[in-house]
C-alpha positions in Angstrom: -0.3 36.1 -35.0 0.7 39.7 -35.5 3.7 41.8 -34.9 4.4 45.5 -34.6 8.0 46.2 -35.5 11.6 45.2 -35.4 14.9 47.1 -34.6 17.7 45.3 -36.3 20.6 47.1 -34.6 19.4 48.0 -31.1 21.9 49.1 -28.4 19.2 50.1 -25.8 17.3 46.9 -25.2 20.0 44.6 -23.9 23.7 44.2 -23.6 25.7 44.8 -26.7 24.0 44.8 -30.1 20.5 43.4 -30.3 17.7 42.6 -32.6 14.5 43.8 -30.9 11.2 42.4 -31.9 7.8 43.8 -30.9 4.7 41.6 -30.8 1.3 43.3 -31.5 -1.3 43.6 -28.8 -1.4 44.1 -25.0 -4.2 43.5 -22.6 -2.4 45.2 -19.7 -2.3 48.7 -21.1 -0.1 50.4 -18.5 -0.7 54.2 -18.0 2.1 56.1 -19.7 3.3 53.2 -21.8 5.5 54.4 -24.7 4.2 51.5 -26.9 0.5 52.3 -26.5 0.2 52.5 -30.3 0.6 48.7 -30.5 -2.0 47.7 -27.9 -4.6 46.7 -30.5 -4.4 43.0 -31.3 -5.8 43.7 -34.8 -3.0 46.2 -35.7 0.4 45.6 -37.0 1.4 43.0 -39.6 0.7 39.3 -40.1 3.6 37.1 -38.9 4.9 34.9 -41.8 7.8 32.6 -42.5 9.4 35.6 -44.2 9.2 37.5 -40.9 10.9 34.7 -39.0 13.7 34.6 -41.7 14.1 38.4 -41.3 14.7 38.0 -37.5 17.2 35.1 -38.0 19.1 37.0 -40.8 19.2 40.2 -38.7 20.8 38.4 -35.8 23.8 37.3 -37.8 23.9 40.1 -40.4 27.4 41.1 -41.7 29.0 38.4 -39.5 28.1 40.3 -36.3 26.1 38.0 -33.9 23.5 40.0 -32.0 21.5 39.2 -29.0 17.7 39.0 -29.2 15.1 41.0 -27.3 11.4 40.2 -27.3 8.9 42.8 -26.1 5.6 44.4 -27.1 2.8 44.8 -26.8 2.8 41.8 -24.4 4.7 38.7 -25.4 3.2 36.5 -22.7 -0.5 37.2 -23.0 -2.6 34.3 -24.2 -3.0 35.9 -27.7 0.8 36.1 -28.2 2.0 32.9 -26.5 2.2 30.8 -29.7 4.1 33.5 -31.6 6.5 34.2 -28.7 7.2 30.5 -28.4 7.8 30.1 -32.1 10.2 33.0 -32.2 12.2 32.2 -29.0 12.5 28.5 -29.8 13.6 29.2 -33.4 16.1 31.8 -32.3 17.5 29.6 -29.5 17.9 26.6 -31.9 19.8 28.5 -34.5 21.8 30.7 -32.1 22.2 28.7 -28.9 24.8 31.0 -27.4 23.2 34.4 -27.7 21.5 36.2 -24.9 17.7 36.3 -25.2 15.8 39.1 -23.3 12.1 39.1 -22.6 10.0 42.0 -21.3 6.6 41.3 -19.9 4.1 43.3 -17.9 3.2 40.3 -15.8 5.1 39.5 -12.7 6.9 36.1 -12.7 4.9 34.9 -9.6 1.7 35.5 -11.6 3.0 33.7 -14.6 3.9 30.7 -12.5 0.4 30.6 -11.1 -1.0 30.3 -14.6 0.6 26.8 -14.9 0.8 27.2 -18.6 3.5 24.9 -20.1 4.0 27.2 -23.0 4.8 30.1 -20.7 7.4 27.9 -19.0 8.9 26.8 -22.3 9.3 30.4 -23.4 10.8 31.6 -20.2 13.2 28.7 -19.9 14.8 29.6 -23.2 15.4 33.2 -22.1 18.5 34.4 -20.3 16.8 37.5 -18.9 13.2 38.1 -17.8 12.3 41.7 -17.1 8.9 41.4 -15.4 6.1 43.6 -14.0 4.0 46.4 -15.4 5.3 49.9 -16.1 4.1 52.1 -13.2 4.2 55.7 -14.3 4.4 57.0 -10.6 7.5 54.9 -10.2 9.2 56.0 -13.4 13.0 56.0 -13.3 15.0 56.5 -16.5 18.3 55.6 -14.8 17.3 52.0 -14.3 18.9 49.3 -16.5 16.4 47.6 -18.9 13.3 48.8 -17.2 11.2 52.0 -16.9 9.9 51.9 -13.3 11.2 50.8 -9.9 8.5 48.3 -9.1 
C-alpha cells in the first residue's frame, strides 16, 4: 500500500480546513489529469503506522479539528481499496463528527455494479462522494469540488 502525499491544512479540497491525503496509483489515467505524476502504483512511499498517525495528528493539530479528504491517484481501484478502507475507517472511528470527502474517477453506478463490500464500507463512511472521471473537454474551474461538468 503506497501513498503520494498529504496536505495538512487544505482549504481547497472541502469545506473549511481539511487534511487531504493522496493515494498512489491510478488505472483510469484521465487525459489532462493534474495528478498524472502519481499514476504509477510503484511510486510514492510505503504506508506505515507512522503515516496513519500523521493523518490522525494532522486532523486535530493545535486544537483545530479539520475535515478529511481522500483522493489520488484512485482511492477506489482494487489496488487501493484496503488502504482507503483502513484510512477512512480509522479517521471515522477517532473523529466521528468530521466531514469525510472522497474523490473517485469511477461513477457511483459503476461502483455499485462491482458489488464489492469493501467499496460499500468505504463509501458508507464518507459524507461526500465526488464521482466520475475528469474530462478535459468539459473542464470548468468554477465548479465546486470538481474539475469537469460530467
